[in-house]
DRENMAR-174859 format. One line per 4 residues: number of its first residue (from 1); their letters; for each residue x, y, z of N, C-alpha, C. Coordinates in steps of 0.05 Angstrom, whole numbers. Example, Ala and Ser with C-alpha at 12.3 -4.5 7.8 and 13.67 -1.06 7.14 Angstrom:
1	as	264:-114:156:246:-90:156:264:-66:156; 257:-45:142:273:-21:143:258:1:157
END
This chain:
1	mvar	1248:45:-357:1254:40:-329:1283:32:-327; 1298:46:-310:1326:39:-305:1328:29:-277; 1337:4:-274:1339:-7:-247:1363:4:-233; 1360:9:-207:1382:19:-191:1404:-2:-190
5	pqvk	1430:6:-187:1452:-14:-186:1448:-35:-165; 1437:-28:-142:1433:-48:-121:1412:-69:-130; 1391:-60:-143:1370:-78:-153:1382:-96:-174; 1397:-85:-193:1410:-101:-213:1428:-122:-201
9	sqii	1443:-115:-181:1460:-133:-167:1444:-156:-154; 1422:-150:-143:1405:-170:-131:1393:-189:-152; 1385:-178:-174:1375:-195:-196:1397:-214:-206; 1421:-203:-210:1443:-220:-219:1449:-242:-199
13	ekvd	1448:-236:-173:1452:-257:-152:1430:-278:-154; 1405:-270:-158:1383:-290:-160:1387:-308:-185; 1395:-296:-207:1399:-312:-231:1422:-332:-227; 1443:-322:-214:1466:-339:-208:1457:-363:-190
17	eiyr	1440:-358:-171:1429:-379:-153:1414:-399:-170; 1398:-390:-188:1382:-408:-205:1401:-425:-222; 1421:-413:-234:1440:-428:-251:1455:-449:-234; 1463:-442:-210:1476:-462:-193:1457:-485:-186
21	wldd	1432:-478:-179:1411:-498:-174:1408:-516:-198; 1406:-504:-221:1402:-519:-246:1425:-538:-251; 1449:-527:-248:1473:-544:-253:1474:-568:-233; 1465:-563:-208:1464:-585:-189:1443:-606:-197
25	qiag	1420:-597:-208:1399:-616:-217:1410:-633:-239; 1424:-621:-258:1434:-635:-281:1456:-655:-272; 1474:-646:-255:1496:-663:-245:1485:-686:-229; 1463:-682:-216:1451:-703:-200:1436:-725:-216
29	eptl	1431:-720:-241:1417:-739:-258:1432:-743:-285; 1457:-752:-284:1472:-754:-308:1460:-772:-330; 1446:-793:-322:1433:-810:-342:1411:-796:-356; 1395:-781:-342:1373:-766:-354:1382:-741:-369
33	agtc	1402:-728:-357:1411:-703:-368:1427:-707:-394; 1441:-729:-396:1457:-735:-419:1485:-722:-416; 1502:-728:-434:1529:-717:-432:1534:-701:-457; 1540:-675:-453:1544:-657:-475:1573:-661:-485
37	gacg	1577:-665:-510:1603:-667:-522:1615:-640:-530; 1600:-619:-525:1609:-592:-532:1616:-590:-562; 1600:-602:-578:1605:-602:-607:1597:-575:-620; 1578:-561:-607:1569:-535:-617:1548:-537:-639
41	kccd	1539:-561:-646:1519:-564:-667:1493:-551:-659; 1484:-553:-634:1459:-542:-626:1459:-511:-626; 1483:-499:-627:1485:-470:-628:1479:-459:-656; 1479:-477:-675:1471:-469:-703:1441:-476:-705
45	fday	1425:-458:-695:1396:-463:-692:1383:-470:-718; 1390:-457:-740:1377:-463:-766:1384:-491:-775; 1410:-498:-774:1418:-525:-784:1408:-547:-766; 1406:-541:-740:1397:-561:-720:1367:-562:-718
49	dhcl	1353:-543:-730:1324:-540:-728:1316:-538:-698; 1329:-519:-686:1328:-515:-657:1323:-485:-651; 1309:-479:-630:1305:-451:-623:1311:-448:-593; 1324:-427:-586:1331:-422:-558:1315:-398:-549
53	fvtt	1300:-401:-527:1284:-380:-515:1298:-372:-489; 1298:-346:-484:1311:-335:-460:1292:-315:-446; 1298:-311:-421:1281:-293:-405:1296:-266:-399; 1281:-247:-391:1292:-220:-384:1315:-222:-364
57	pevl	1311:-236:-341:1333:-238:-322:1358:-250:-333; 1355:-270:-351:1379:-283:-363:1395:-264:-381; 1381:-248:-396:1394:-229:-413:1408:-207:-396; 1395:-199:-375:1407:-179:-357:1433:-191:-345
61	ylaa	1431:-217:-337:1454:-230:-325:1478:-231:-345; 1472:-240:-370:1494:-241:-390:1506:-213:-394; 1489:-193:-397:1499:-166:-401:1517:-157:-378; 1509:-164:-354:1524:-156:-331:1551:-171:-330
65	mlen	1551:-196:-337:1575:-212:-336:1595:-204:-358; 1585:-193:-379:1602:-183:-401:1613:-156:-395; 1605:-145:-373:1614:-118:-363:1610:-97:-384; 1631:-86:-394:1629:-63:-412:1625:-70:-441
69	qklk	1624:-95:-448:1619:-103:-475:1589:-102:-481; 1582:-94:-505:1554:-95:-513:1547:-124:-521; 1522:-130:-518:1513:-157:-527:1517:-159:-557; 1525:-182:-566:1529:-186:-595:1502:-190:-608
73	pmta	1497:-177:-630:1472:-182:-644:1473:-209:-658; 1450:-220:-661:1448:-246:-675:1438:-240:-703; 1456:-242:-722:1451:-235:-750:1445:-259:-767; 1449:-283:-757:1445:-307:-772:1432:-328:-753
77	grcp	1428:-351:-762:1415:-372:-747:1433:-386:-727; 1457:-375:-722:1476:-387:-704:1481:-368:-681; 1484:-378:-657:1490:-361:-634:1515:-346:-638; 1514:-319:-634:1538:-303:-639:1560:-308:-618
81	yntd	1554:-323:-597:1575:-329:-577:1588:-356:-582; 1581:-369:-604:1594:-394:-611:1618:-386:-629; 1642:-389:-619:1666:-381:-633:1683:-406:-638; 1688:-412:-663:1704:-435:-670:1692:-461:-658
85	gkcs	1666:-462:-658:1652:-486:-649:1649:-489:-619; 1658:-468:-604:1657:-469:-575:1642:-445:-564; 1629:-448:-541:1615:-426:-529:1634:-407:-515; 1635:-383:-523:1653:-363:-511:1642:-351:-485
89	vhqy	1617:-358:-478:1605:-348:-453:1595:-372:-437; 1608:-394:-439:1599:-419:-427:1591:-416:-398; 1607:-403:-382:1601:-401:-353:1577:-383:-348; 1569:-367:-368:1546:-348:-365:1523:-357:-383
93	rfag	1524:-380:-395:1504:-389:-414:1476:-390:-402; 1457:-388:-420:1429:-388:-412:1419:-415:-401; 1397:-414:-388:1385:-439:-376:1380:-460:-398; 1369:-451:-421:1363:-470:-442:1388:-484:-453
97	crif	1410:-469:-452:1436:-481:-461:1446:-501:-440; 1441:-496:-415:1449:-514:-394:1432:-539:-394; 1406:-536:-399:1387:-558:-398:1389:-577:-423; 1390:-565:-446:1389:-581:-470:1414:-597:-475
101	cchg	1410:-622:-480:1431:-640:-489:1419:-659:-509; 1430:-661:-533:1418:-677:-554:1416:-706:-546; 1431:-714:-525:1429:-742:-516:1413:-745:-490; 1400:-723:-482:1386:-723:-456:1357:-731:-459
105	dief	1344:-737:-437:1316:-745:-436:1299:-720:-439; 1281:-721:-458:1264:-698:-465:1246:-691:-442; 1234:-710:-429:1216:-705:-406:1232:-691:-383; 1256:-701:-377:1272:-689:-357:1278:-660:-364
109	qgtl	1286:-655:-389:1292:-628:-398:1267:-610:-396; 1244:-621:-403:1220:-605:-402:1212:-597:-374; 1215:-616:-355:1209:-611:-327:1228:-589:-316; 1253:-592:-322:1273:-572:-313:1266:-544:-325
113	sesv	1260:-544:-350:1253:-519:-364:1230:-505:-350; 1209:-520:-345:1185:-508:-332:1192:-497:-304; 1208:-512:-289:1216:-502:-262:1232:-477:-264; 1250:-476:-283:1268:-452:-285:1252:-428:-295
117	irkf	1234:-432:-313:1217:-410:-323:1201:-398:-300; 1190:-415:-283:1175:-405:-260:1193:-388:-242; 1218:-397:-238:1237:-383:-221:1243:-355:-233; 1247:-354:-259:1253:-328:-272:1228:-310:-271
121	mlic	1205:-321:-273:1180:-305:-271:1178:-292:-243; 1185:-308:-223:1185:-298:-195:1205:-275:-191; 1228:-277:-204:1247:-255:-202:1235:-230:-214; 1223:-232:-237:1210:-209:-250:1188:-197:-233
125	ehfq	1172:-215:-222:1150:-206:-205:1161:-191:-180; 1181:-203:-167:1192:-192:-142:1205:-164:-147; 1219:-161:-170:1233:-136:-175:1218:-118:-194; 1193:-125:-200:1176:-110:-218:1190:-104:-244
129	lpyt	1201:-126:-255:1216:-126:-280:1198:-137:-302; 1196:-125:-325:1180:-136:-346:1190:-165:-353; 1172:-184:-354:1179:-211:-360:1176:-216:-390; 1197:-226:-403:1195:-235:-430:1207:-262:-432
133	ytnl	1197:-278:-450:1207:-304:-457:1207:-304:-487; 1230:-299:-499:1232:-294:-527:1256:-309:-539; 1255:-312:-566:1278:-326:-578:1303:-309:-576; 1325:-323:-578:1351:-310:-573:1356:-286:-591
137	aeal	1350:-289:-617:1354:-267:-635:1339:-242:-627; 1314:-245:-621:1299:-221:-612:1310:-210:-586; 1318:-227:-568:1329:-218:-542:1355:-202:-546; 1373:-213:-562:1399:-200:-566:1396:-175:-583
141	ngfe	1380:-176:-603:1378:-154:-622:1361:-130:-611; 1344:-136:-592:1326:-115:-582:1331:-108:-553; 1353:-118:-541:1358:-113:-513:1362:-84:-506; 1347:-75:-487:1351:-48:-476:1354:-51:-446
145	qp	1375:-41:-435:1380:-44:-406:1358:-30:-390; 1343:-45:-374:1322:-33:-357:1334:-17:-335
END
């Protein structure tokens, strides 16, 4: 299934709205959200014993924001967008990256995650887009533009 450009544009707008909402939620609760030092440790999923799951709309969003670049494959346990310890796609980063802070409140993060997942599911339902919630490696390595 190949989505028409207008539909893709609408999906991208909806994801952008969710990310702005999410950023507002996090900014509104700095004590619960924690303060990220941008150390990049959590991007090394194997070393940090951490796993990042992403949804179909989020991967579509990243692919659209990267324009003509192909998504980087994930060949190791580290995010391929972590360059020299910094996120090279920070403004386009996934919801899980926005929510997780190693100094944040786990319950707050869990509640935000559940809310965001529901919002992404609704996007998929509305646009009749297959919904997936999969680890980052599978998402990046198996991405096919719908």
